[in-house]
Backbone as a printed PyTorch tensor [residue, N CA C, xyz], in Angstrom:
tensor([[[  5.8280,   6.7970, -26.2920],
         [  5.1690,   7.8190, -27.9910],
         [  3.6580,   8.2490, -27.3080]],

        [[  3.1630,   9.1520, -27.4160],
         [  1.8770,   9.9810, -26.8280],
         [  0.9180,   9.1400, -28.0290]],

        [[ -0.7150,   9.1980, -27.1820],
         [ -1.1360,   8.4590, -27.3150],
         [ -2.1350,   8.9700, -28.4560]],

        [[ -2.2870,   8.6690, -29.5130],
         [ -3.3750,   9.1350, -30.6660],
         [ -4.8170,   8.4500, -30.7350]],

        [[ -5.7830,   9.2730, -30.2500],
         [ -7.5300,   8.4690, -29.9190],
         [ -7.8620,   7.9560, -31.3620]],

        [[ -7.2970,   8.7340, -31.8420],
         [ -7.5090,   8.1540, -33.6080],
         [ -7.8730,   6.4290, -33.4260]],

        [[ -6.3920,   6.5360, -33.0490],
         [ -6.0840,   4.5960, -33.0130],
         [ -6.7700,   3.3970, -32.2540]],

        [[ -7.1900,   4.3990, -30.9580],
         [ -8.5640,   3.7340, -30.2420],
         [ -9.9580,   3.8130, -30.3610]],

        [[-10.1260,   3.0770, -30.4320],
         [-11.6120,   2.4400, -29.8760],
         [-13.0180,   3.9490, -29.7970]],

        [[-13.8720,   3.9690, -30.1510],
         [-14.5640,   5.4700, -29.3760],
         [-15.5310,   5.0390, -28.0160]],

        [[-15.4920,   4.3340, -27.3730],
         [-15.5090,   3.5020, -25.8930],
         [-14.5050,   3.3400, -25.0890]],

        [[-13.2520,   4.2580, -25.7130],
         [-11.8970,   3.6510, -24.7100],
         [-12.0160,   4.6670, -23.3930]],

        [[-12.7730,   5.3340, -23.0520],
         [-12.5200,   6.0110, -21.8300],
         [-13.2110,   5.1280, -21.7370]],

        [[-14.5150,   4.4060, -21.8810],
         [-15.1320,   3.4910, -20.2960],
         [-14.6970,   2.5690, -20.3990]],

        [[-14.3690,   2.0650, -21.5320],
         [-12.6280,   0.4490, -21.6000],
         [-12.2810,   0.5150, -20.6810]],

        [[-11.0820,   1.9700, -20.5860],
         [-10.1640,   2.0160, -19.5050],
         [-10.2650,   2.4920, -18.3410]],

        [[-11.7620,   2.9740, -17.6060],
         [-11.7360,   3.3190, -16.1870],
         [-12.7410,   1.6480, -15.8770]],

        [[-13.4430,   0.5180, -16.3930],
         [-13.5010,   0.0100, -16.0090],
         [-11.9560,  -1.3610, -15.9340]],

        [[-11.6010,  -1.2680, -16.9510],
         [ -9.1050,  -1.5230, -16.4880],
         [ -9.2400,  -1.7510, -14.7530]],

        [[ -9.1910,   0.4780, -14.6060],
         [ -9.3700,   1.0520, -13.5940],
         [ -9.9540,   0.0120, -11.9960]],

        [[-10.7810,   0.2030, -12.3090],
         [-11.8200,   0.0360, -11.0800],
         [-12.0910,  -1.4090, -10.6080]],

        [[-11.4440,  -2.3970, -12.2220],
         [-11.3720,  -3.5360, -11.2690],
         [ -9.8260,  -3.3980, -11.5450]],

        [[ -9.2370,  -3.2030, -11.4430],
         [ -7.9380,  -3.3930, -10.9470],
         [ -7.9070,  -2.1390,  -9.3310]],

        [[ -9.1730,  -1.6970,  -9.0280],
         [ -8.9420,  -0.7800,  -7.0870],
         [ -7.5430,   0.5400,  -7.8970]],

        [[ -8.1180,   0.4460,  -8.6320],
         [ -7.1200,   1.2620,  -8.8540],
         [ -5.4030,   1.7730,  -7.8730]],

        [[ -4.9330,   0.2590,  -8.1850],
         [ -3.8290,  -0.5210,  -8.1590],
         [ -2.6840,  -0.8970,  -9.0340]],

        [[ -1.8330,  -0.8210,  -8.8300],
         [ -1.3420,  -1.2630,  -9.9680],
         [ -1.1490,  -2.0000, -10.2190]],

        [[ -1.6520,  -3.1350, -11.6930],
         [ -1.0950,  -4.0690, -11.1550],
         [ -0.0170,  -5.9640, -11.4120]],

        [[  1.2400,  -4.4980, -11.1470],
         [  2.0500,  -5.2120, -11.8570],
         [  3.3380,  -4.5710, -10.0810]],

        [[  2.8970,  -2.9660,  -9.8390],
         [  3.7390,  -3.6550,  -8.7540],
         [  3.2240,  -3.1340,  -7.7400]],

        [[  1.6690,  -2.7910,  -7.3630],
         [  0.8830,  -2.7250,  -6.2060],
         [  1.2330,  -1.2250,  -5.6150]],

        [[  1.6970,  -0.4690,  -6.5530],
         [  1.2680,   0.9300,  -6.3910],
         [  0.0220,   1.1030,  -6.1820]],

        [[ -0.5240,   2.0060,  -5.1140],
         [ -1.9670,   2.8020,  -4.9160],
         [ -2.3910,   4.4750,  -6.2100]],

        [[ -2.8160,   4.0510,  -6.6210],
         [ -3.2020,   5.6310,  -8.0000],
         [ -4.3110,   6.4880,  -7.2900]],

        [[ -4.2850,   7.4920,  -7.9530],
         [ -5.1660,   8.4300,  -7.7430],
         [ -6.4970,   7.8790,  -8.5590]],

        [[ -7.6610,   8.1030,  -7.9940],
         [ -9.2090,   7.3990,  -8.3410],
         [ -9.4650,   8.6970,  -8.9220]],

        [[ -9.6800,   8.0440, -10.0210],
         [-11.1450,   9.4420, -10.9620],
         [-11.7810,  10.1120, -10.1180]],

        [[-11.4890,  11.6340,  -9.8260],
         [-12.9460,  12.6720,  -9.1980],
         [-11.9980,  12.5540,  -7.7230]],

        [[-10.7200,  11.6380,  -7.7330],
         [-10.1430,  12.4720,  -6.1190],
         [ -9.0340,  13.7660,  -5.9080]],

        [[ -9.6440,  14.3250,  -4.9080],
         [ -8.6070,  15.2670,  -4.7130],
         [ -6.9640,  14.7000,  -4.0420]],

        [[ -6.8580,  15.3570,  -4.5920],
         [ -4.9990,  15.3730,  -4.1200],
         [ -4.7430,  15.5790,  -2.8320]],

        [[ -6.4900,  16.2600,  -1.8120],
         [ -5.7390,  16.5620,  -0.4930],
         [ -6.6720,  15.1200,   0.0330]],

        [[ -6.8980,  14.5330,  -1.2640],
         [ -7.9970,  12.9310,  -0.2720],
         [ -7.1160,  11.8010,  -0.8110]],

        [[ -6.2760,  11.8000,  -1.8370],
         [ -5.7630,  10.5250,  -1.9580],
         [ -4.6190,  10.9500,  -1.2880]],

        [[ -3.9020,  11.7710,  -0.7700],
         [ -2.8290,  12.5520,  -0.2870],
         [ -2.8780,  11.5190,   1.3980]],

        [[ -4.3150,  12.0010,   1.9810],
         [ -4.7530,  11.5230,   3.4910],
         [ -4.6270,   9.6180,   2.8280]],

        [[ -5.1820,   9.1470,   1.8330],
         [ -5.1320,   7.8980,   1.7440],
         [ -4.5990,   6.7560,   1.0820]],

        [[ -2.9490,   7.3850,   0.8020],
         [ -1.8500,   6.8880,   0.5440],
         [ -0.9140,   7.6080,   2.5080]],

        [[ -1.5560,   8.1410,   2.9980],
         [ -0.0350,   8.4700,   3.9580],
         [  0.3550,   7.4830,   4.8730]],

        [[  0.5220,   6.7690,   4.5960],
         [  1.1640,   5.9270,   5.5550],
         [  2.4130,   5.4770,   5.6260]],

        [[  2.5330,   5.2320,   4.0520],
         [  3.5250,   4.0380,   3.0910],
         [  4.0970,   5.6230,   1.8180]],

        [[  3.4330,   6.3030,   0.9270],
         [  3.6160,   7.0760,  -0.1010],
         [  3.4170,   8.1200,   0.3020]],

        [[  3.5530,   9.0560,   1.2150],
         [  3.4650,  10.3140,   1.6150],
         [  4.3320,  11.4150,   0.6660]],

        [[  5.7610,  11.4130,   1.3270],
         [  6.6190,  11.3340,   0.3850],
         [  7.1710,  11.6920,  -1.0620]],

        [[  7.2240,  10.4860,  -1.3930],
         [  6.9810,   9.9070,  -2.7380],
         [  6.0280,  11.1520,  -3.6990]],

        [[  5.2290,  11.4000,  -3.3310],
         [  3.5840,  11.2870,  -3.5330],
         [  4.1110,  13.1570,  -3.6140]],

        [[  4.4000,  13.1850,  -2.6680],
         [  4.9220,  14.7190,  -2.9560],
         [  5.4470,  15.4350,  -3.6540]],

        [[  7.0620,  14.2880,  -3.8160],
         [  8.0110,  14.9310,  -4.6620],
         [  7.2370,  14.8430,  -7.1630]],

        [[  6.6280,  13.7800,  -6.3010],
         [  7.1310,  13.0450,  -8.0030],
         [  5.7320,  12.5020,  -7.6940]],

        [[  3.9540,  13.2720,  -7.8220],
         [  3.3630,  12.7160,  -7.4060],
         [  2.6900,  12.0780,  -9.3690]],

        [[  3.0070,  12.8170, -10.0100],
         [  2.8670,  11.8400, -11.6030],
         [  3.0070,   9.7940, -12.0070]],

        [[  3.8070,   9.9490, -10.5790],
         [  3.7540,   8.3960, -10.9730],
         [  2.5160,   7.2780,  -9.6060]],

        [[  1.5760,   8.3790,  -9.0230],
         [  0.9310,   7.5370,  -8.9540],
         [ -1.3420,   7.6300, -10.1660]],

        [[ -0.4500,   8.2630, -11.1250],
         [ -1.3610,   7.6760, -12.2780],
         [ -2.1940,   5.8750, -12.9570]],

        [[ -2.4540,   6.0420, -12.4670],
         [ -3.0890,   4.5770, -13.1250],
         [ -3.4540,   5.5020, -14.7180]],

        [[ -2.3720,   4.2650, -15.5960],
         [ -2.8930,   3.6790, -16.7530],
         [ -3.0980,   3.0170, -17.0760]],

        [[ -4.0400,   2.4770, -18.1550],
         [ -4.2560,   1.0640, -19.3540],
         [ -2.8810,   0.7200, -20.5530]],

        [[ -2.3840,  -0.4240, -19.7740],
         [ -1.3790,  -0.8670, -20.9940],
         [ -2.0130,  -1.6670, -21.6460]],

        [[ -1.5970,  -1.8450, -22.9940],
         [ -1.8260,  -2.5120, -24.4630],
         [ -1.0210,  -3.4070, -24.6980]],

        [[ -1.0450,  -4.7280, -23.9270],
         [  0.0450,  -5.3260, -23.6870],
         [  0.3440,  -6.3490, -25.1240]],

        [[ -0.3530,  -5.6570, -26.2080],
         [  0.7270,  -6.4790, -27.9700],
         [  0.0940,  -5.3120, -28.4370]],

        [[  0.4830,  -4.4870, -27.8230],
         [  0.2060,  -2.7240, -28.4340],
         [ -0.2400,  -1.9580, -29.3990]],

        [[ -1.9850,  -3.4870, -29.8930],
         [ -2.3160,  -2.5290, -30.9100],
         [ -4.5950,  -2.2070, -30.2900]],

        [[ -4.0400,  -0.8930, -30.2380],
         [ -4.8780,  -0.8300, -29.6010],
         [ -6.7190,  -0.5280, -29.4510]],

        [[ -6.1110,  -0.7560, -30.9010],
         [ -8.7110,  -1.2280, -30.4690],
         [ -8.1710,  -2.5090, -30.1320]],

        [[ -6.9370,  -3.4440, -30.1070],
         [ -7.7230,  -5.2990, -29.0280],
         [ -8.0380,  -4.9010, -27.5970]],

        [[ -9.2870,  -4.4220, -27.8800],
         [ -9.5640,  -4.4600, -26.3260],
         [-10.0670,  -5.5850, -25.3950]],

        [[ -9.0430,  -6.5920, -25.9530],
         [ -9.6430,  -7.5820, -24.8800],
         [ -8.8480,  -7.8650, -24.0910]],

        [[-10.1310,  -7.8760, -22.4300],
         [ -9.0640,  -7.4020, -21.5310],
         [ -8.5100,  -8.4740, -21.0060]],

        [[ -7.5300, -10.2130, -21.5520],
         [ -6.9610, -10.1860, -21.3630],
         [ -5.5650,  -9.5080, -21.9250]],

        [[ -6.0980,  -7.9930, -22.5370],
         [ -4.2630,  -7.8640, -23.5490],
         [ -4.2930,  -6.1350, -23.0320]],

        [[ -5.2110,  -5.6470, -21.8850],
         [ -5.5640,  -4.5360, -20.5450],
         [ -5.1380,  -5.4400, -19.7730]],

        [[ -4.0060,  -3.7990, -19.5480],
         [ -3.2870,  -4.1620, -17.4130],
         [ -3.1860,  -2.8910, -16.9590]],

        [[ -4.4810,  -3.1010, -15.7280],
         [ -3.7020,  -1.4930, -15.3890],
         [ -2.4410,  -1.7200, -14.6070]],

        [[ -1.7070,   0.0750, -15.2950],
         [ -0.5130,  -0.3340, -14.7970],
         [ -0.1990,   1.1620, -13.6100]],

        [[  0.9430,   1.5080, -12.8670],
         [  0.7900,   3.2590, -12.6780],
         [  1.8770,   3.4260, -14.0680]],

        [[  2.3100,   4.7340, -14.5310],
         [  3.6170,   4.9390, -16.0000],
         [  4.1990,   5.3680, -15.4650]],

        [[  4.2660,   4.0370, -14.1620],
         [  6.4790,   3.8700, -13.8590],
         [  6.1900,   2.5270, -14.7910]],

        [[  5.3600,   1.9600, -14.5310],
         [  5.3390,   0.4210, -14.9340],
         [  4.8240,   0.6620, -16.1150]],

        [[  4.6130,   0.8550, -16.9060],
         [  3.5130,   1.7470, -18.0090],
         [  4.7480,   1.9890, -19.1230]],

        [[  5.1060,   3.5360, -18.7280],
         [  6.6460,   3.4660, -19.7320],
         [  8.2510,   3.1060, -19.1000]],

        [[  7.7720,   2.2500, -18.2750],
         [  9.4660,   1.1820, -18.4810],
         [  8.7820,  -0.3640, -19.2100]],

        [[  7.5630,  -0.8230, -19.5610],
         [  6.9080,  -1.6630, -21.0510],
         [  7.1090,  -0.4580, -21.5460]],

        [[  6.3880,   0.3360, -21.9720],
         [  6.5840,   0.4060, -23.4240],
         [  8.1330,   0.6330, -23.2950]],

        [[  8.8030,   1.1150, -22.9950],
         [ 10.2890,   1.1410, -23.4750],
         [ 10.8250,   0.2230, -23.8450]],

        [[ 10.7550,  -1.1180, -23.4650],
         [ 10.9800,  -1.7780, -24.1980],
         [ 10.7450,  -2.9690, -25.3170]],

        [[  9.5420,  -2.0130, -25.4400],
         [  8.9990,  -2.8730, -26.5510],
         [  8.4450,  -1.4070, -27.6810]],

        [[  9.9910,  -0.7630, -27.5860],
         [  9.8490,   0.4990, -28.4580],
         [ 10.0480,   0.3070, -30.1280]],

        [[ 10.9020,  -0.7010, -30.5360],
         [ 10.9670,  -1.5010, -31.6770],
         [  9.7620,  -1.6120, -31.9940]],

        [[  8.8530,  -2.6680, -31.1920],
         [  8.2050,  -3.3190, -31.5510],
         [  6.6890,  -1.5310, -32.1670]],

        [[  7.2880,  -1.7900, -31.5170],
         [  6.4050,   0.0810, -31.4630],
         [  6.1060,   0.2090, -32.8820]],

        [[  6.8890,   0.3160, -32.6670],
         [  7.5280,   1.8040, -34.3390],
         [  6.6640,   0.7310, -35.1880]],

        [[  6.8340,  -0.0650, -35.0580],
         [  6.9290,  -1.9240, -37.0750],
         [  5.4390,  -1.9030, -36.6400]],

        [[  4.3420,  -2.0250, -35.4090],
         [  3.1830,  -1.7460, -35.6600],
         [  2.4400,  -0.8550, -36.2730]],

        [[  3.1080,   1.0460, -35.5560],
         [  2.4360,   1.8030, -35.7840],
         [  3.1470,   2.0170, -37.3020]],

        [[  4.3750,   2.5510, -38.5450],
         [  4.1310,   1.8290, -39.4770],
         [  3.2440,   1.1730, -40.4000]],

        [[  3.3350,  -0.5790, -39.4990],
         [  2.2730,  -1.1370, -40.5060],
         [  0.8270,  -0.9070, -40.3560]],

        [[  0.6750,   0.2380, -39.0320],
         [ -1.4070,   0.1220, -39.6280],
         [ -1.1180,   1.9440, -40.4080]],

        [[ -0.0600,   2.2300, -40.9920],
         [ -0.2010,   3.3370, -41.7810],
         [  0.4870,   3.0450, -42.9000]],

        [[  0.5320,   1.7630, -43.8100],
         [  0.4330,   1.3280, -44.0670],
         [  2.1460,   1.1200, -44.9060]],

        [[  3.2920,   1.4270, -44.6640],
         [  3.9530,   0.6710, -44.7400],
         [  4.2790,  -1.3870, -45.0550]],

        [[  4.7280,  -1.3640, -45.7870],
         [  5.1580,  -2.8840, -46.3770],
         [  6.1090,  -2.5090, -45.5840]],

        [[  6.4490,  -4.2230, -45.2790],
         [  8.4070,  -5.3420, -45.2770],
         [  8.3020,  -5.7200, -46.2330]],

        [[  9.8670,  -4.9240, -46.1080],
         [ 10.4240,  -5.5810, -47.5850],
         [ 10.9580,  -7.4660, -47.6060]],

        [[ 10.8180,  -7.5160, -46.0510],
         [ 10.8140,  -8.8800, -45.9530],
         [  9.8360,  -9.8230, -46.1310]],

        [[ 10.4390, -10.9870, -45.4880],
         [  8.9190, -12.4710, -45.6910],
         [  7.9040, -11.1390, -44.0420]],

        [[  6.7550, -12.7930, -43.8070],
         [  6.4480, -12.7260, -42.0980],
         [  7.2850, -12.6130, -41.0250]],

        [[  8.2520, -13.4890, -41.7270],
         [  9.2260, -13.7660, -41.1780],
         [ 10.0340, -13.5470, -39.8730]],

        [[  9.9480, -11.9560, -39.9450],
         [ 11.0690, -12.0080, -40.1540],
         [ 10.4350, -10.0850, -39.8340]],

        [[  9.4880, -10.0530, -39.0580],
         [  8.8970,  -8.9910, -38.7830],
         [  9.5750,  -9.3270, -36.3460]],

        [[  9.2550,  -7.7560, -37.0000],
         [  9.2940,  -7.7040, -34.8270],
         [  8.3670,  -8.7030, -33.4670]]])
């Protein structure tokens, strides 16, 4: 699902940058090196040339570091709820959690449940 900036705290960009820098711009799940903020494609390619050159040339978007909310609640920016993941790991996690994310979004938008709280995903 696309990110809606209104669902995130006003200082989200600062928080996300802190998480990425704490992870040293490496995916905390698969350990893929990711392109740093302000780093040119040439600089990044040189930095990862030994291990990932061909993959980067084929699919550079895989080397984008993102910040995932483990509980899918954008306003919950506690560090224990945030992970610096490459776009591949983040998308894989989100796809596994798609039904929960849809439920939480409906709940945030005011949708009431027909069932008891224990019936929620």
